[in-house]
C-alpha positions in Angstrom: -67.3 36.4 -116.7 -70.4 36.7 -114.6 -69.8 37.0 -110.7 -72.1 35.4 -107.9 -72.4 37.1 -105.0 -74.4 35.5 -102.3 -77.5 36.7 -101.5 -77.3 35.8 -97.6 -74.7 38.8 -97.4 -76.0 41.0 -99.8 -79.6 40.9 -98.8 -78.7 40.8 -94.8 -77.3 44.1 -94.0 -77.0 47.9 -95.2 -74.3 50.2 -95.4 -73.5 52.9 -93.4 -74.9 56.1 -94.6 -71.3 56.9 -94.6 -70.0 54.7 -96.8 -72.3 54.0 -99.4 -71.3 57.5 -101.8 -68.2 55.3 -101.5 -69.3 51.8 -102.2 -71.8 53.0 -105.5 -69.1 55.9 -106.7 -68.5 55.1 -110.2 -65.4 56.4 -111.0 -62.1 56.4 -109.0 -61.6 55.5 -105.8 -58.6 57.3 -105.1 -59.7 60.8 -106.6 -62.6 60.8 -104.0 -60.2 59.9 -101.3 -57.7 62.9 -102.6 -60.7 65.3 -103.1 -61.8 64.8 -99.3 -58.4 64.4 -97.4 -55.8 65.5 -99.2 -52.5 63.2 -99.7 -53.3 59.6 -101.2 -50.6 56.9 -100.2 -50.8 53.7 -101.9 -48.3 51.0 -100.6 -48.4 47.6 -102.9 -47.7 45.0 -100.7 -47.4 42.3 -103.0 -47.8 41.2 -107.1 -47.5 37.8 -107.9 -48.0 35.1 -110.1 -50.8 32.6 -108.0 -52.6 29.6 -108.3 -56.2 30.0 -109.1 -58.1 29.6 -106.3 -61.1 28.4 -105.0 -63.0 32.0 -104.3 -61.7 33.0 -108.0 -63.4 30.3 -109.1 -66.5 30.2 -107.3 -67.2 33.9 -107.0 -65.2 35.1 -110.0 -65.6 32.3 -112.4 -62.3 31.7 -113.3 -61.0 28.4 -115.4 -57.5 29.1 -116.1 -54.3 27.7 -113.9 -53.0 30.5 -112.5 -53.9 34.8 -112.5 -51.7 37.8 -111.6 -52.6 38.6 -107.9 -51.7 42.7 -107.1 -52.5 43.4 -103.3 -52.0 47.2 -102.3 -53.1 49.2 -98.8 -54.4 53.3 -99.6 -54.0 55.6 -97.1 -54.2 59.2 -96.2 -52.2 60.3 -93.2 -51.0 56.8 -92.6 -54.6 56.0 -91.9 -55.1 52.7 -93.9 -58.8 53.4 -95.7 -59.0 50.1 -98.1 -57.3 46.9 -99.1 -57.1 46.3 -103.0 -57.1 42.9 -104.5 -56.5 42.9 -108.3 -57.4 39.5 -110.1 -56.0 39.4 -113.7 -56.7 36.1 -115.5 -53.6 34.6 -117.2 -54.7 35.2 -120.8 -55.3 38.9 -119.9 -52.2 39.2 -118.4 -50.1 37.8 -121.3 -52.2 39.4 -124.2 -51.4 42.7 -122.8 -48.0 42.7 -120.7 -47.4 46.5 -121.8 -50.2 47.7 -120.6 -49.9 46.2 -117.4 -46.5 46.7 -117.4 -47.7 50.3 -116.2 -48.6 49.5 -112.8 -44.3 49.9 -112.0 -45.5 53.7 -112.2 -49.0 54.2 -112.5 -52.2 53.1 -109.9 -54.4 50.7 -111.3 -56.7 53.8 -110.8 -55.1 56.1 -113.6 -55.2 53.0 -115.8 -58.9 51.9 -115.4 -60.4 55.0 -115.2 -58.3 57.2 -117.8 -57.8 55.0 -120.0 -59.9 54.2 -122.9 -59.7 50.7 -123.9 -60.4 49.6 -120.2 -64.5 49.7 -119.6 -66.4 48.7 -116.2 -68.6 45.8 -117.0 -70.5 45.5 -113.6 -69.7 46.6 -109.6 -71.5 45.3 -106.4 -71.1 45.7 -103.3 -71.9 43.6 -100.1 -70.5 42.9 -96.8 -68.2 40.5 -95.4 -67.9 39.0 -91.8 -65.9 36.2 -90.2 -67.8 33.6 -91.9 -66.7 34.4 -94.9 -62.9 33.8 -97.0 -62.9 37.6 -98.2 -62.7 39.3 -94.1 -59.3 37.6 -93.5 -57.3 39.1 -96.5 -56.1 42.1 -94.9 -53.9 42.0 -92.0 -56.0 42.1 -88.6 -54.4 45.3 -87.7 -55.9 47.1 -90.6 -59.8 45.7 -90.0 -59.1 46.2 -86.4 -61.3 43.4 -85.2 -64.8 45.2 -87.1 -67.4 42.1 -87.2 -68.2 43.5 -90.4 -66.1 44.8 -93.8 -68.2 46.4 -96.8 -66.5 45.2 -100.1 -66.6 46.9 -103.5 -66.2 44.5 -106.3 -65.7 45.4 -110.0 -64.9 43.6 -113.4 -63.1 45.0 -115.8 -62.3 44.7 -119.7 -59.4 45.0 -121.3 -60.4 46.1 -125.5 -63.5 44.2 -125.2 -61.9 41.4 -124.7 -59.8 40.8 -121.4 -61.5 40.7 -118.5 -59.7 41.8 -114.6 -61.8 42.2 -111.5 -60.6 44.7 -108.5 -61.5 43.5 -105.0 -61.2 47.2 -101.9 -62.2 46.0 -98.8 -63.4 49.3 -97.3 -61.4 49.5 -93.6 -62.4 51.5 -90.5 -60.0 53.9 -91.0 -61.8 55.2 -93.5 -64.8 56.7 -91.5 -61.7 58.2 -89.2 -60.8 60.3 -92.5 -63.8 61.2 -94.0 
């Protein structure tokens, strides 16, 4: 499923030099953070079935009624570095329940980057400001009222036919720990 990012946002801003390697990193961000800053903590905020919203329909092109949405915060030394949102379409979840059940014990990164049946199809990065829906997904305390946040949006395919997406919103704390 293709996703469509607003050209106005992708072309209007250039990421800070320190963030560009994070936005373009081809592997697991948590592993990169661990190598850079040490012990990494993952906190699952919630995981639940939710109605497919405007953003999922318009940006991700999803048409199913519901998705599994998982939200996490990744931190180093209690400094939040990014907010992650995984969007798993209903058919992807239902046809791969044993695979996604592993999320109880493993991170999404472990499932995605160290499992042969998962392939990253596409990655884009872009900036959001207060006029964008994504800007409001992380708690305001985490974004520290930054006027611009950077997002890495990835599409993955499981067994070559079941798509899912990962949205990583880099938080101001990342620049403090790298």
